[in-house]
Every structure is written in structure tokens, then in C-alpha cells.
LUMVO-316302 format. One record per residue (C-alpha): residue in one letter; x, y, z. Coordinates in steps of 0.5 Angstrom, whole numbers. Example, Ala and Ser with C-alpha at 12.3 -4.5 7.8 and 13.67 -1.06 7.14 Angstrom:
<pts>
[a [25 -9 16]] [s [27 -2 14]] 
</pts>
This chain:
<pts>
[x [0 0 0]] [x [6 5 2]] [x [7 7 -6]] [x [0 10 -6]] [x [1 14 0]] [x [8 16 -2]] [x [4 19 -8]] [x [-1 22 -4]] [x [4 26 1]] [x [8 28 -5]] [x [2 31 -8]] [x [0 35 -1]] [x [7 38 -1]] [x [7 40 -8]] [x [0 43 -7]] [x [2 47 0]] [x [8 50 -3]] [x [4 52 -9]] [x [-1 55 -5]] [x [5 59 -1]] [x [8 61 -7]] [x [2 63 -11]] [x [3 58 -17]] [x [-2 54 -20]] [x [-4 48 -16]] [x [-2 41 -18]] [x [-8 36 -20]] [x [-9 30 -15]] [x [-6 24 -19]] [x [-12 19 -21]] [x [-11 15 -14]] [x [-16 11 -12]] [x [-18 9 -5]] [x [-14 3 -2]] [x [-20 1 2]] [x [-28 2 1]] [x [-34 1 4]] [x [-39 -2 -1]] [x [-46 -1 0]] [x [-49 -6 -5]] [x [-56 -4 -3]] [x [-60 1 1]] [x [-65 -5 2]] [x [-66 -8 9]] [x [-71 -13 12]] [x [-70 -10 19]] [x [-72 -4 23]] [x [-67 -3 28]] [x [-68 2 33]] [x [-61 4 34]] [x [-59 4 26]] [x [-55 10 25]] [x [-57 10 17]] [x [-64 9 18]] [x [-65 15 14]] [x [-62 12 8]] [x [-65 5 8]] [x [-70 2 2]] [x [-69 8 -3]] [x [-70 7 -10]] [x [-63 8 -12]] [x [-60 2 -14]] [x [-53 0 -17]] [x [-52 -2 -25]] [x [-49 -8 -24]] [x [-44 -8 -30]] [x [-42 -1 -28]] [x [-41 -2 -21]] [x [-36 -8 -23]] [x [-33 -4 -28]] [x [-31 1 -23]] [x [-29 -4 -18]] [x [-24 -7 -23]] [x [-21 0 -25]] [x [-20 1 -18]] [x [-17 -6 -17]] [x [-12 -5 -23]] [x [-10 2 -20]] [x [-9 0 -13]] [x [-15 -2 -9]] [x [-13 -7 -4]] [x [-20 -9 0]] [x [-27 -8 0]] [x [-32 -9 6]] [x [-39 -10 4]] [x [-44 -7 9]] [x [-50 -2 9]] [x [-53 3 9]] [x [-57 -4 7]] [x [-57 -11 8]] [x [-51 -13 3]] [x [-54 -21 2]] [x [-60 -18 0]] [x [-57 -16 -7]] [x [-59 -20 -12]] [x [-53 -23 -14]] [x [-49 -23 -8]] [x [-45 -30 -8]] [x [-43 -28 -15]] [x [-41 -21 -13]] [x [-36 -24 -8]] [x [-33 -29 -13]] [x [-32 -23 -18]] [x [-28 -19 -12]] [x [-24 -25 -10]] [x [-22 -26 -18]] [x [-19 -19 -17]] [x [-15 -21 -12]] [x [-18 -17 -7]] [x [-19 -18 1]] [x [-27 -18 2]] [x [-31 -17 9]] [x [-38 -17 10]] [x [-42 -14 15]] [x [-49 -17 15]] [x [-55 -18 20]] [x [-55 -25 19]] [x [-62 -26 17]] [x [-59 -29 10]] [x [-54 -33 12]] [x [-56 -38 7]] [x [-53 -33 2]] [x [-47 -32 6]] [x [-46 -40 6]] [x [-46 -40 -2]] [x [-41 -34 -2]] [x [-36 -38 3]] [x [-32 -42 -2]] [x [-29 -36 -5]] [x [-27 -33 2]] [x [-19 -33 3]] [x [-15 -33 9]] [x [-15 -25 12]] [x [-23 -25 10]] [x [-28 -24 15]] [x [-36 -24 16]] [x [-39 -20 22]] [x [-46 -21 24]] [x [-49 -15 27]] [x [-53 -18 33]] [x [-53 -14 39]] [x [-56 -18 44]] [x [-55 -25 48]] [x [-63 -27 48]] [x [-68 -28 43]] [x [-73 -23 46]] [x [-68 -17 46]] [x [-65 -19 39]] [x [-72 -18 36]] [x [-74 -12 40]] [x [-68 -9 38]] [x [-68 -11 31]] [x [-75 -12 29]] [x [-74 -17 23]] [x [-79 -17 17]] [x [-80 -25 19]] [x [-82 -24 26]] [x [-80 -31 28]] [x [-73 -30 26]] [x [-69 -32 33]] [x [-61 -31 35]] [x [-62 -39 35]] [x [-63 -40 28]] [x [-58 -35 26]] [x [-52 -38 30]] [x [-54 -45 28]] [x [-51 -43 21]] [x [-44 -41 24]] [x [-42 -49 24]] [x [-44 -50 17]] [x [-40 -44 14]] [x [-34 -46 18]] [x [-35 -53 15]] [x [-35 -50 8]] [x [-29 -46 9]] [x [-25 -46 16]] [x [-21 -40 13]] [x [-26 -34 14]] [x [-26 -31 20]] [x [-33 -30 23]] [x [-35 -25 28]] [x [-41 -23 33]] [x [-42 -15 33]] [x [-45 -12 39]] [x [-47 -5 40]] [x [-47 -3 47]] [x [-54 1 49]] [x [-56 4 55]] [x [-62 8 57]] [x [-63 15 55]] [x [-59 13 48]] [x [-64 16 42]] [x [-64 16 35]] [x [-68 22 33]] [x [-74 22 37]] [x [-74 14 39]] [x [-71 11 45]] [x [-66 5 44]] [x [-67 -1 48]] [x [-62 -2 53]] [x [-58 -9 52]] [x [-52 -7 57]] [x [-54 -13 62]] [x [-53 -18 56]] [x [-46 -17 55]] [x [-44 -24 58]] [x [-49 -28 56]] [x [-48 -25 48]] [x [-40 -27 49]] [x [-43 -34 52]] [x [-47 -35 46]] [x [-42 -33 41]] [x [-37 -38 44]] [x [-42 -44 44]] [x [-44 -42 37]] [x [-37 -43 34]] [x [-35 -35 33]] [x [-28 -33 32]] [x [-29 -27 37]] [x [-35 -22 39]] [x [-33 -15 39]] [x [-36 -10 43]] [x [-37 -2 41]] [x [-41 4 44]] [x [-48 6 41]] [x [-47 12 36]] [x [-52 18 34]] [x [-52 23 29]] [x [-50 30 30]] [x [-54 36 27]] [x [-48 36 22]] [x [-49 29 20]] [x [-43 26 23]] [x [-43 19 27]] [x [-42 21 34]] [x [-41 18 41]] [x [-45 22 46]] [x [-45 18 53]] [x [-47 24 57]] [x [-55 22 55]] [x [-56 17 60]] [x [-61 16 65]] [x [-56 14 70]] [x [-49 17 72]] [x [-44 16 66]] [x [-39 14 71]] [x [-44 8 73]] [x [-46 6 66]] [x [-38 6 64]] [x [-37 2 71]] [x [-42 -3 69]] [x [-40 -4 62]] [x [-33 -5 64]] [x [-35 -10 69]] [x [-39 -14 64]] [x [-33 -14 59]] [x [-28 -16 64]] [x [-33 -22 66]] [x [-34 -24 58]] [x [-26 -24 57]] [x [-26 -30 62]] [x [-30 -34 57]] [x [-24 -33 52]] [x [-20 -39 50]] [x [-16 -41 44]] [x [-20 -39 38]] [x [-25 -35 41]] [x [-23 -27 43]] [x [-27 -22 46]] [x [-25 -15 43]] [x [-27 -8 45]] [x [-27 -3 39]] [x [-22 3 40]] [x [-28 8 42]] [x [-31 4 47]] [x [-24 3 50]] [x [-23 10 50]] [x [-30 11 53]] [x [-28 6 59]] [x [-22 10 60]] [x [-25 16 60]] [x [-21 20 55]] [x [-25 19 49]] [x [-26 27 48]] [x [-18 27 47]] [x [-19 24 40]] [x [-24 29 38]] [x [-19 34 36]] [x [-18 33 29]] [x [-13 36 24]] [x [-16 41 19]] [x [-15 36 13]] [x [-18 29 14]] [x [-12 25 9]] [x [-16 19 10]] [x [-22 21 6]] [x [-17 20 0]] [x [-15 13 2]] [x [-21 10 5]] [x [-28 12 2]] [x [-35 9 2]] [x [-39 7 -5]] [x [-47 7 -5]] [x [-52 7 -9]] [x [-53 14 -7]] [x [-46 16 -9]] [x [-39 16 -7]] [x [-38 19 0]] [x [-31 21 4]] [x [-32 17 10]] [x [-37 12 13]] [x [-39 17 19]] [x [-42 21 13]] [x [-45 16 9]] [x [-51 20 5]] [x [-49 27 8]] [x [-50 31 2]] [x [-43 36 3]] [x [-39 30 4]] [x [-41 27 -3]] [x [-35 26 -7]] [x [-38 24 -14]] [x [-44 20 -17]] [x [-44 12 -16]] [x [-40 11 -22]] [x [-35 16 -20]] [x [-29 11 -22]] [x [-33 7 -28]] [x [-28 10 -33]] [x [-22 15 -35]] [x [-27 21 -35]] [x [-31 20 -29]] [x [-24 18 -25]] [x [-21 25 -27]] [x [-27 28 -25]] [x [-27 24 -18]] [x [-20 26 -17]] [x [-22 33 -18]] [x [-27 33 -13]] [x [-23 29 -8]] [x [-18 35 -8]] [x [-23 40 -7]] [x [-26 36 -1]] [x [-19 35 2]] [x [-19 43 1]] [x [-26 45 4]] [x [-28 39 8]] [x [-25 42 15]] [x [-25 36 20]] [x [-23 40 26]] [x [-30 43 25]] [x [-34 38 22]] [x [-31 32 26]] [x [-30 36 33]] [x [-35 31 36]] [x [-33 25 33]] [x [-28 20 36]] [x [-25 18 30]] [x [-21 11 29]] [x [-16 15 24]] [x [-15 21 29]] [x [-8 18 30]] [x [-7 17 23]] [x [-9 23 20]] [x [-4 27 25]] [x [2 23 23]] [x [0 24 16]] [x [0 31 17]] [x [6 31 21]] [x [10 27 15]] [x [7 32 10]] [x [10 38 14]] [x [16 35 15]] [x [22 35 10]] [x [23 27 11]] [x [23 23 5]] [x [17 18 5]] [x [20 14 0]] [x [26 12 4]] [x [23 11 10]] [x [23 4 13]] [x [17 0 13]] [x [14 -5 18]] [x [13 -12 17]] [x [7 -13 12]] [x [1 -16 17]] [x [-3 -18 10]] [x [-9 -14 13]] [x [-11 -8 8]] [x [-18 -6 11]] [x [-15 0 14]] 
</pts>
């Protein structure tokens, strides 16, 4: 991945030098992101009370599959390394989901899937195509069938956690290399999605970990509930609780400590970066962002609604880079590069993301310092390749 980062750093340095001297700004090279979140569809068969994207679900816009494949192929030829099939929608509802996974793997891309688990039969159909390093994560957020159904409101009311988890052994039997994760968004009383109060699930952290281990998942991952700010960004606002914040954090920390006692070889209990920050009490330190979000050139979100600069701004108009076919051919690619360059200049992360506990806060500051330094990035010593290109 490093050569593409070097090209970006050189372009930023040349741009800033041109700005200082009043010269004509250089065009952004026709780079592509190293990784994308790809929303195959906005269709969803759940009505989750805690869904961060419910404003853009079940929209009439759709991908033209041949255009989408052309875009991905062009990106792969120019440096794209990984694709996360996610939503904005439920990816397994895309009509040709298994064959699309096969297409991505034929392009030698790392592939991941974030699914609600309702169509694990389609995950099973795609399972033979995954290779080591690929992963599937199911958004389940509960330990009991009752809480699962209250939180997710599946279109098929009889769907249960029991049924979803029963597929894990079948998928593993088909392909033991694909890593399977159980995702748990921790919610608390007082959390809101617009005017709707979310269902609390904190009390089921340990129960969910036990269920995940017994079902054969490789890990369970806990992360905090996010809301949308007035600017459209995804933010963590734990102060909106019906009990003291310190008490909520203590309960979360104690439950996760208890859940970690269930770890064994082949099963891990994981915490997201922002959940660790919440427990440690330093989450606001990671909301101080640099003016330029460099990651928006290295990782983007492609949806039926268009191309966006960050998963935290999926569907937000001022974070839109291009149409959904922005990488389809050379002409579209050049226009997308120009728009990316414009957004890098005008999207002020220090203001727009001032409430966001950003996973890439450290990376953005590191790149900012590298751009402002005189160090030769091409001469830097690289760390060992971990073969993980999901950024």
C-alpha cells in the first residue's frame, strides 16, 4: 500500500508549496482509495431502533451491476486492496451477492461482509470464495432472542438468534479460513435515534459472549452506540444516559471483564477503539482532528446514492464526492479525483468532525506531520506486512 501513500504525500506537499508561492495548484493524481466500504443496496429487512443509517434505507436508487463491476475492476487495477460489503442496507439482499463476492475474489481483493444474519444461506453460498484474511461479521447486539427481536424488528417475526447462530458451524464447515465475528453495539437507557429511545442491552454482554463462543464464532466485538449529530456525522454521546455516566461505564467495563473470562484458543472478546476510550475516560481527546482528513483519499464509501468521503458521513450531501459510477472509466475517474482534491481542501475535519471519536485520528495527525516535514517518505523503513488491507 505504501507507494500510493507516498504519491499522496508528494501531491499534498506540492499543493501546499504552490499555495504558499501563489502558483497553479497541481492536479491530484488519479489515485484510488486503498479500501472501500461498498453498500451493494439500501434495501433492508430489519427496522432496528439503533440503526445509524435508517434515513437512507430502502431508497429507490440502485447500482447498475455492470457499471459497478467496471468501477471496481478499474480501482483494483490501480491499487484498491480491499472491499467491505456493508450498509446502508443488507448486502445479502443484493440479487447476485454470492457471484459478486466471487467477482471480487477473482480480482485478488480482500473481502469482508457485515450482515444482519437474516440471510446466512447466502453467506454460505459465498463461503467457498473467501480466503485467509477475509471476514464476516454479524450485527446481533444481544444475548437473548427476546432482546434481539425487540432491537432489530426483523421482517420475518419468527427469526431468532438461535436460528442465525445455527448457521455458523455450516459456514465454518464449508470454509474454515473465513473469520466469523459476532458484533454487539452496547446501548444504554437514554440513548436516542432521532426521537426514538433505543432498547438497552448492557445486561446481556456476558450472555452474548457465551452464545458467540458456543456457536463457534471466532470473536465477539463490543462497540458503543452512536448517534447522528446535527452536522450528519456519527458521534458517541454517552452523556445522554438516564443514570450517571460513571455508573454506566463501570457496568460496561465490569461486564466485558466478565465476558473475557470466556476467552479460549480460537475465541476472542474484543473492544472497539472508541469503547476502550469511553471506558478509559479519554474519548474526548480523540475528537481533536486536523483540518485535513487525509483518510478520505485512502478510504471511501461507495453506495447506490453516490460516493462519500467516510463511513461516518454516508448519505450526507456535503460529504459526497461523486456519483455512484465515479470510477467507471477514465473520464469519470478524472472528475472524481478533482472532486476529492476539492473536498480535501474544503472539508474542515477540525470543525465537521469536532464531536467524532475518530478511529483514524492518529493516522491523520501522523500523515499531517509527514506532509509538513522534510522527511523522504520513499526512504522510510517499512514495518512487516500484516497482510491486512482493510485499514
